[in-house]
C-alpha positions in Angstrom: 81.5 -43.1 -23.7 78.2 -42.4 -21.9 76.8 -38.9 -22.2 74.3 -38.1 -19.5 71.8 -35.5 -18.9 72.8 -32.3 -17.3 71.3 -30.8 -14.2 68.5 -28.3 -13.7 67.9 -26.0 -10.7 65.3 -27.7 -8.6 63.8 -24.5 -7.2 63.0 -23.4 -10.8 61.0 -26.5 -11.7 57.7 -25.6 -10.1 56.6 -23.6 -13.1 57.2 -26.4 -15.5 55.7 -29.0 -13.1 52.5 -26.9 -12.7 52.2 -26.1 -16.4 49.1 -27.3 -18.1 50.0 -28.7 -21.5 48.3 -26.9 -24.4 47.1 -29.7 -26.7 47.3 -27.3 -29.7 51.1 -27.1 -29.3 52.6 -30.0 -31.3 55.6 -30.6 -33.4 55.1 -30.5 -37.2 56.6 -34.0 -37.4 58.0 -36.3 -34.8 59.8 -39.6 -35.4 60.4 -41.9 -32.5 62.3 -45.2 -33.0 63.9 -47.7 -30.7 67.6 -47.0 -30.6 70.0 -49.5 -32.1 72.1 -51.6 -29.7 75.5 -50.2 -28.9 78.9 -51.9 -28.4 79.5 -53.4 -25.0 81.5 -51.0 -22.8 80.6 -48.0 -25.0 77.4 -46.1 -24.4 76.6 -42.8 -26.1 73.6 -40.6 -25.9 72.8 -36.9 -26.5 70.3 -34.4 -27.6 69.7 -30.8 -28.4 68.3 -28.3 -30.8 65.1 -26.3 -30.6 64.3 -22.6 -29.9 67.2 -20.7 -28.4 69.9 -22.9 -30.0 71.7 -22.8 -33.3 69.2 -25.3 -34.7 65.9 -23.8 -33.6 63.8 -25.8 -36.1 64.7 -29.3 -35.0 65.0 -31.2 -31.7 67.0 -34.4 -31.8 67.6 -37.0 -29.1 69.9 -40.0 -29.7 69.8 -43.3 -27.6 67.8 -41.5 -24.9 65.9 -43.4 -22.2 62.3 -42.4 -21.6 63.1 -41.1 -18.1 65.5 -38.5 -19.5 63.0 -37.5 -22.2 60.6 -36.8 -19.3 63.2 -34.8 -17.4 63.8 -32.7 -20.6 60.1 -32.1 -21.2 59.3 -31.1 -17.6 62.6 -29.5 -16.7 63.4 -31.7 -13.7 66.1 -34.0 -12.5 66.1 -37.8 -13.0 65.7 -38.3 -9.3 62.5 -36.3 -9.4 60.8 -38.8 -11.7 59.2 -41.8 -10.1 58.1 -44.6 -12.4 58.9 -48.2 -13.7 62.6 -49.2 -13.9 62.4 -49.9 -17.6 62.3 -46.2 -18.3 66.0 -46.2 -17.5 66.8 -49.0 -19.9 64.6 -48.8 -23.1 66.2 -46.2 -25.4 64.9 -44.2 -28.3 66.0 -42.0 -31.1 63.8 -38.9 -31.6 63.7 -36.3 -34.3 61.1 -33.5 -34.1 60.4 -30.6 -36.4 59.6 -27.4 -34.4 57.1 -24.9 -35.9 58.6 -21.6 -37.0 58.2 -18.9 -34.3 57.9 -21.4 -31.4 59.5 -20.4 -28.0 61.5 -22.5 -25.6 58.5 -22.8 -23.4 56.4 -23.9 -26.4 59.0 -26.6 -27.2 58.7 -28.0 -23.6 54.9 -28.3 -24.0 55.4 -29.9 -27.4 57.6 -32.5 -25.8 55.0 -33.1 -23.0 52.3 -33.5 -25.6 54.4 -35.9 -27.7 55.1 -38.1 -24.7 51.4 -38.1 -23.7 50.3 -38.9 -27.3 52.9 -41.4 -28.4 53.7 -43.2 -25.0 50.3 -42.6 -23.4 52.1 -41.0 -20.5 50.0 -39.9 -17.6 51.6 -38.5 -14.4 50.9 -36.2 -11.5 52.9 -33.9 -9.2 53.7 -34.6 -5.5 55.8 -32.7 -3.0 57.4 -34.3 0.0 60.0 -33.6 2.7 63.2 -35.3 1.7 67.0 -35.0 2.2 68.7 -32.1 0.4 72.2 -30.6 0.5 73.1 -27.0 1.2 76.2 -25.7 -0.5 78.2 -23.4 1.9 81.7 -21.9 2.2 84.0 -24.2 4.1 86.2 -23.2 7.0 89.2 -21.4 5.6 87.4 -19.7 2.7 87.1 -20.4 -1.0 89.8 -21.7 -3.2 88.2 -20.9 -6.6 89.4 -18.4 -9.2 87.2 -15.4 -10.0 86.2 -15.5 -13.7 86.7 -12.6 -16.1 83.5 -13.7 -17.9 79.9 -13.1 -17.0 78.0 -15.8 -15.1 75.4 -17.9 -16.8 72.1 -18.3 -15.0 70.7 -21.7 -14.0 68.3 -23.1 -16.5 69.7 -21.1 -19.5 69.6 -23.2 -22.7 67.1 -24.9 -24.8 64.3 -25.2 -22.3 65.1 -27.7 -19.6 68.1 -29.6 -18.4 70.5 -30.3 -21.3 70.8 -34.0 -21.8 74.3 -33.7 -23.3 75.8 -32.6 -26.6 74.5 -33.8 -29.9 76.3 -36.5 -31.9 79.7 -35.4 -33.3 78.3 -34.7 -36.7 75.7 -32.4 -35.2 78.0 -30.4 -32.9 78.4 -26.7 -33.7 81.0 -24.1 -32.5 80.2 -22.1 -29.4 78.6 -18.8 -30.4 77.8 -17.6 -26.9 74.5 -19.3 -26.4 71.0 -17.7 -26.2 70.1 -14.5 -24.5 73.8 -13.5 -24.2 74.9 -16.6 -22.3 78.7 -16.4 -22.1 80.9 -19.0 -23.6 81.3 -21.8 -21.2 82.0 -25.5 -21.1 80.6 -27.8 -18.4 81.9 -31.4 -18.6 81.7 -34.4 -16.4 83.8 -37.2 -17.8 85.0 -40.5 -16.3 88.7 -41.3 -17.1 89.6 -44.6 -15.4 88.1 -44.2 -11.9 87.7 -40.4 -11.7 85.1 -37.9 -12.7 85.8 -34.3 -13.6 83.4 -31.4 -13.6 84.6 -28.1 -15.1 83.1 -24.8 -16.3 83.9 -21.2 -16.9 82.0 -18.2 -15.6 79.8 -20.3 -13.3 77.8 -18.8 -10.5 77.1 -20.7 -7.3 73.5 -21.4 -8.1 74.6 -23.0 -11.3 77.2 -25.1 -9.5 74.7 -26.2 -7.0 72.4 -27.1 -9.9 75.1 -29.3 -11.5 76.1 -31.0 -8.2 72.6 -32.3 -7.7 73.0 -34.7 -10.7 75.8 -36.9 -9.3 74.6 -36.6 -5.7 71.1 -37.7 -6.6 69.4 -35.1 -4.4 68.7 -31.3 -4.6 71.6 -29.0 -3.8 70.7 -25.4 -2.8 73.2 -22.5 -2.9 73.7 -21.0 0.6 77.2 -19.7 0.0 76.2 -16.1 -0.2 78.8 -15.7 -3.0 78.1 -13.5 -6.0 79.8 -13.2 -9.3 81.3 -15.9 -11.5 84.0 -18.4 -10.9 86.1 -20.8 -13.1 85.4 -24.3 -11.7 87.5 -27.5 -11.9 86.6 -30.4 -9.7 87.9 -33.9 -9.8 86.5 -36.7 -7.6 85.7 -40.4 -7.3 82.4 -41.7 -8.6 82.1 -44.2 -5.8 78.8 -44.0 -3.9 77.3 -41.5 -6.1 73.7 -41.7 -7.5 74.5 -40.8 -11.1 72.3 -42.5 -13.7 74.4 -45.1 -15.5 73.4 -47.1 -18.5 76.0 -49.8 -18.4 79.7 -50.4 -18.2 82.1 -47.7 -19.4 82.7 -44.0 -18.5 80.2 -41.2 -18.3 80.2 -37.7 -19.6 78.0 -34.7 -19.1 78.6 -32.2 -21.9 77.6 -28.6 -22.4 74.2 -27.5 -23.7 74.1 -27.6 -27.5 76.1 -24.7 -28.8 77.2 -23.8 -25.3 80.6 -25.5 -25.0 84.0 -24.9 -26.4 84.6 -26.1 -29.9 86.6 -29.3 -29.9 85.8 -30.3 -26.4 85.2 -34.0 -26.0 86.4 -37.3 -24.8 90.1 -38.3 -24.9 91.4 -35.0 -23.7 92.7 -36.1 -20.4 95.8 -38.1 -19.6 95.5 -41.7 -18.4 95.5 -42.2 -14.7 96.5 -44.9 -12.3 93.5 -47.3 -12.3 93.9 -47.8 -8.6 93.7 -44.1 -7.9 90.0 -43.3 -7.6 90.5 -39.9 -6.1 88.7 -38.1 -3.2 85.0 -38.2 -2.6 83.0 -35.4 -4.0 82.6 -34.0 -0.4 86.4 -34.0 0.2 87.1 -32.6 -3.3 84.7 -29.7 -2.8 86.5 -28.7 0.4 90.1 -29.3 -0.8 89.7 -28.0 -4.4 87.1 -25.3 -4.2 86.8 -24.4 -0.5 83.1 -25.3 -0.4 81.1 -27.8 1.8 77.9 -29.8 1.5 75.7 -29.9 4.6 72.8 -32.4 4.8 69.3 -30.9 5.5 65.6 -31.7 5.0 63.6 -29.7 2.6 60.6 -29.9 0.1 61.2 -31.8 -3.1 58.8 -31.9 -6.0 58.3 -35.2 -7.8 56.7 -36.3 -11.0 54.9 -39.7 -10.4 54.2 -41.7 -13.5 50.7 -43.2 -13.2 50.7 -45.1 -16.6 53.0 -45.3 -19.6 53.4 -47.7 -22.5 56.8 -49.2 -23.3 56.6 -48.7 -27.1 55.4 -45.5 -28.7 52.6 -45.5 -31.3 53.8 -45.6 -34.9 55.3 -42.6 -36.6 
């Protein structure tokens, strides 16, 4: 089972991208080690913790490629990071102790400083015109169910896009999340040849945010819809730009502490291996009453100028 990073709203990344790292903000202790090889056909990774979560004093990332550590530190999507291909392949286990009283914004800067110090990471920001998608209401109207819960805002969580749930022994029951975030579960799992995305109390900005991950380009909410909806979307992974680390299924879990207790792999019934399902474009129209329209728009990128493959010693 492969657990991948969750999505972050592109339009909210400019603050993190333009942020000047304060060199005085550092973890009390940070351990970075190459991850142990995993079984063929089974790939797991995850991360969580830090300010705003049930474990504010520790951040932990397991089997995480450097590209996704960068996306977490700078609150961007994987497709917004331009650098050497090995950043997708070489994986690391990270445990960092967060100083008492640190904020979520402080933790982001600590991650940035850790990457600069231990991997000698240097990067710069660029903005370019590139393809994006606009999420609109399809002809015939929406087919989603209004939620009885309050909507979570994009970017809520432990500072940056959530890279998936922690390992099973680190998972905690949902307690509502930071700043009054409602209970919700957002999951993308591959079962045979289909992917499933689901979430409760999701607003359209959050849905657009999540769709950008499998599509590999920014998605902007243009639906004009307000309020929260319960979402269930099932589609084929064929032709999508999701980051994959090898054979086997993928899963995008809720932010740490933000998903329903007990959620996880193995909860779906087996399907016909030849039935890959509709494309994500068809599924959105048939299942949710929404549509993706291709446009051009500004996309902010992080360009890696230099980085070392192995971190300095702990």
